[in-house]
N, C-alpha and C positions, 0 to 999 in steps of 0.2 A: 252190675250197677248200673243204674239209670242214670245219666247224666245230663245236666240241664244242656239247653242248647249251645248255648254258648262255650260251655265247658267242651263238649262234644267237640264242637270246631276249633277250639283253640287247642284241644289233645292233637287235632288231625292233621293241624297245621304244623305244629310243633314237631312231631314225629317224619312228616314230610321234608320240613326245612333240614331239619339233622340228617339229612342224606347231602345235604350241600354244604351245610355251614356248622360252626360248633356250637355257637352261642345263640339262645332264643330268649328274647325279653318279652314279658308279656306285661300290660297292665290291665290290670281288672279293679273295679271299685271295691271298697271295703265291703264286706260282707256277702260278695258274688258266691264263694266258695273258692276261691284259689287252691286250698291245698287239695281237694278233690279233686280239681284237674290236673294238680302236679302229679297225684299218685295215679291218675289213670295215664299219662305219658309214660311214667315209669314202668307200670303195669305194660303197657304195649311194647318198651322197648325189651324188656325181659322177655315176652312171650315172642318176641321176635329175634330172639337169642342177640341182641345188639350190645347189652350191658351186663356185667358181672354183680355190680353193685351199686346201690343209690345210696346218696351222703347228702342228706338235707341241715341247712342251718338256718335259726330263727331267732328273731332280736330277743327274744325273751323266754322264762321258763315256763310259762304258762303258753305260750306258742309252742313249744318243743313238746310239752306232752299232748296239745292237741294233735299236733304232725304226726307226733309218733303213734297214735292212736288210729287215724284215719289212714296211714301209711300200712300199718299193720292189717287192718283190717282187706284193704283193698288188693294187698299183695299175699296177702294168709301167710304170711311169716311177719316175726317180730321184728323190729327196729332198733334194737338195744346195741347193736355194734361190735355183738361176741359170735361166738361159734354158731352157726346154722341159723343167723340172721340174714336179711336181704338188704341190711347196711344199717345206719345209724342217724340219729338224729342229736343237733349239739347247737349250743348257742353262740352266737359272735363272741362274746365275752370268752369262752371256753377255746376258740380258735385263737385268739391274740394271746392267751395268757397260761395256756397248758404247755407245762415244759416235756410233758411224756406224751404228748400229741405226734405220732408217726407216720406222713400222708404219702410215703415211699410207695406205698402199695399202688398209689394214681398211675406209678409210671409201668406197671405190670399188669395192671388189670384195667377193665374197660368200665368207667366208673361214670354214671350219672350224677352232677352235682347240682343241688337245689339251694338256690339262694332265695328266702322269703324276705318282703322286706330289705329288698338290696340298697334301698336308697341311704341304709345306714351305713354305708361302705362307701367313703367317699377320697376322690382320688384316683386319677388314672397313670398315676408314675410312683413306685414303691418309696420312693427319696420324699415326695408329697403328699403320699398318702395319709389318712387318719391309721391308727392301729387295725382297726378290721379290715379296711381297704388294703393295706400294705400282706397282709397276712394272705389274702385272696389272690394279690398278683404274685407273690411270692411263691406259694405252695400249692396253688388249687388250679388257677387260670390258664397255666402254661400243658398241664399234665390231665386235666379232666378228658375223660372223653366226648363229652357233653356236658352243656352247661344250661340250666334253666334258670332265668333270674325273673323274680315276681314283685310286681310293687302296685300299692292301690294309689302311692301319692309320688310322681316318678320326679322329683327334685330335692334338694337340699336345702336347708334355711342359711347355709353358708356361700351357697350357689355354688360349691365346688360342684366338680363333675362327679358322677355317681360310676363308681369302679366296674369296670369291663363294658359300660353303653357307648352305644355310638350316640353321636349327635352328629345334625344335622346342617350345614352351612346356609345363608349366612349368620341366622341368628342363635346358631348353636341350640335348638331346642333338640330334646331327646328322639332316638327313634325307637319305638316299639314295634315289633313284629306282630302285634294282637292286641287292639284296645278293646276294652269292653268297658265303656263308662257310667257315670251313675245315672245319665238318662236311659239308658240300654237297658240297666237294671231295675228300672223301675218300670220301664214300658213292659218289659218281661215280666214282671210281676216276683221278681228276685229281692229286690231292696223296697223299704218302707218309703213313702213319699217323705222328704223331710221339710218340714217348717220351721225357720229361725225366726225368734222373737225378739227384738233389741228394744230394751226399754229405755225411754228418753223422757226428758222435762222441758215444757217452753218458756219456762222461766227461773233460771238458776242464777244465784247469785253469790260471787265469790269477793269477799271481802266487801267492798262497796261498790262492784260492778256485776251488770245483770248479763245474762246471755241466753239466747234462745235455744242452745242444746247443748247435750253433754259434749259434743265433738269441739265445737266452738269454744266453748270456757276450757277444757283440755289445751287446745292450739293458742288461747289468747290470754290464759292467766297462768298462776302458779299451780294450780289444780293438777294432780296428778291421778292418774288411774289407779293406783296402789292404794291412796286415801279414800277413793271411793268403795273398793274392793272390800276397804277395811273398818267402814263406816256400819256399824250396827244396824239402824234404820235401813239404809238400803241395802244390805244382807237380806233382813227379814223382808223387805217388799218383795225382792227377786225371787225368795223361797216361797214366799207365798202364791206367786204365779204359778212357779215350778209345782208344790203340792198340789193346787187344784188342776192342775194338767193331768197331774198323776191320776188324781180322783176319778177324772174323766175319763183316762184311759184305762184304768182297772174296772169301769163299768163294763166295757167290754172283753176286756181281757183279766181276768180275776187275776192273775200273778204278775201284771205288769210294775214294772219296776223302774227307778229313777236313779241316775248317775250326778253327783256331785264333783267336779274337777275344783279343788279348792287352790289357793295360791300357797300356803307352807302348809306343813304339819300341824301348828299352832292352830290356824283358821280353819284346818280339816277337823279337830278336836272341837273347836266351837259352835261350828256348823251341825256337827253329830247332836251335839248337846241341845241346842236349838231344835233341830228336828223332833228330838224326842221329848222335851221339856214343853216346848211351846206349840208342836203342830201334832203333837201326839202320834209320830210317824215312827215304825220300825227303822231300825239303822245301823249298818257296820262300816268301821272303816278298814281301808289299807293301806300304809304307808310303808316305807322303809323302816321306821321305827318299830313298828309294830310285830311280836313274833309270829310266824308262820303266815305271812300273808298270801301265798298260794294257794293253802288251805282255805284260809277266808274268803277265798274268788270262788273255789269250786264249791264251798256250801253254799256261798249265796246265789251261785248259777241254778240251785236246783229248789232254792227255799222259796218261803214267802214275804222275805223281808222286802221291805216298800223301798229304802236307800242303801245304796254303796257310796261312800264318802271317800274320794282319794285325792293325791296331788298330781300324780302321772300315771300311777301304776297301772290303770286301766285305759290308757288314753291308745293304743294302738296293740292290734292283734287278738287280744282277749276277747274271748266269744262267750257273749251272754246275752242271747236270743229275747231273753225278756225284758231287757232294755227298751225303753221308751221314749224317757225322757231324760234331757241332760242339762244340767244349770253349771254353763260357763264362767268360774268364778276365777281363773288362772292368770296369772300375771305373764305367762307365755301366750303371745298375740303376733302369732308368725300363722302364713296359710298354708304350712306342712301340719301343724298342730291343730287349729280349726278344725281341719277335713279329716284328720286322726280321732279327734273326739267326736265329730258328727256322725264318724263310721261306726262308733260304738253302739248308738241305738238305731241302726238301717237295716240291721239282719232280721229278715221275715222269720216268723214260726208257722209252719204248717199248719191248716186246720184251725186257723184261728182268726178271728177278726181284729187284724193289728198290722193294718196298711200305711198308718200315718205315725210318723215321728218328730219329735219336739227339742230344738236346743236353743235354752233361753239364755241371756247375756243383755251387759249394758250397750247402747248404741255408740259405742267408741270407736272413733274414725276408723282403724285397721277392720275391724268386726264388719263395718258396714259395707268396705270395700270387698271382704272375702265373700260375705253373702250376695252381695252382686255379681260376684263372677265363677257363684257356686255351679252353673251350668258349663263351665270349661271346665273338660277333663284335665287338661295341661293349660292353665290359665297362660296368655299371652305374656303377661310380666316377668314369667318364672323364666328365665334363660340364664345359660353357664355363664360363669365368670364375670357376665356385667354388672357391675353393682351401680347404681343411679340415685342420685338424691333429685328425685323429682319434685318439682314445686307443688306446694300445698293445691288440691283442687277447690275451687270454691264450694263450701257447703249447699248440697242440694236443695233445691224448695220441698217443703214438706207437702207433696201432693203426688197420687196415686202415678205411678211410672215413669216419674221423671229420671232421668239420668241412669235408667237401668233397662236391660234387655228387655225387649219387648214378650220375650216368651216367660217373664216371670209376672206374676201376680201380686204386688205388693200393697198390702193394706194400710193405713196408719188408725190408730183406735185412740181418742181421747179417754184416758182413764177418769178423769174428773176428780184427783187426789191431791193432795200437799205432801210433802216431802220435806223437813225440815232437819239438817243432821249436821254434825261436826266430826274432826276426824279425832276422834276420842282414841281409838286405838289402831294406830299406823301399823301397815306391814312390818313383822319383827326385823327384817334387815335394814330397814332406812329410819331415819330420825327421826323423834317425834316433831310435828309438825303445828303451828298454832294458826295454821288457815282457817277461817270462818268460811263456811260454805252452807247453803242450803238450795233447796228445791222449792220454789213457790208458786211456780204455774201448775198448770194442769200434766198430769201424766199423757205418754202417748205410746204405745207401743208398734213399732213397723215390723210389720210381718210379710215375712218373703218365703210364699209358697212357689218357689222356684219351677216346677216341673208341671204346676196344677195348669189344667187347661182352662 
């Protein structure tokens, strides 16, 4: 098996460190190939007669199926957890909910336990941990021979400690034994170059007040981001940009596809209808309410369908390499979710001209900050336990490079259109609003080409 340079380096270091320590934490950016690296570690430990079994845990069924296939191929044995298998792959949900699970064999056998996206397990004490973290601490952490934890986003939105992780004083940042960040992956040709496009307008009127940006309007008026996402004209404008970008991508990659992350099931259905009826695009929808969602994802992975519309089922771990464009229309605006969604469009396909990917959304304050910090693998603001209510930072002037790390190229493009809209279809979980707003100035789009020289 031919490993990428980082996979070889990380696997070698893990096996070496397992001679001295029980737990190895690896940070590798989404799309870098963590599963193959983990399978290589398992194979080397088997070959050295250091383990009897390997047990893997994944955050979703889609990731479980991918891990099972990869490990079975690398180890040349099944991973179904039955007689003759090298081990098994399970979801964290199974770990916490199954009444039939018997982990006592961990005490009598030498077992490598692998946790994919370990940040889903929160808490460093059983009494304070979430359900998944509690089971890891009680049943697995103490008795496994070796533990390999992997993550692409090594923090939690609630700022709780990640289960089994070590933290460095004084700021409690997480300690990783190996780090392979997004900049490394792009330089090595492992991941696509991301371009984040955030759409704004320079004359936004809310009731009788006028604001120079969406960020300013949301901060200083009654306008809510949910109202913007629910507006039909706002939605159509952003989808126009996303469809245009996918059309450009399909000129070099015929099966290139796009992902829409919607704010609700209702919005997902509306977006799918608009893509079909107004943009003449082929699209499928995958939500927890749809029948056989995993089958829809699997079919989409190898089809020629242009768009997959979801709420959150394609936000993490799902491997669809042909995805090139993402329209981020979710109400969830955390840095963890932002990076997970971006990661869905970063995985390169071999022998295909597909070295660039796009995430398109609105220039909301949090999303602007996340784009500006994208070059940091562990953002400086993400620290354990310390929740801070920092004062609102002044709105950056609209000029190239202002307030942004010099490694980024940020372009501002005036689009010269008007956008008049009102909140006729608010988010289903919110009360109807009589707020009247319109965007009367010129569009501009802030383009963050984070790693482009």
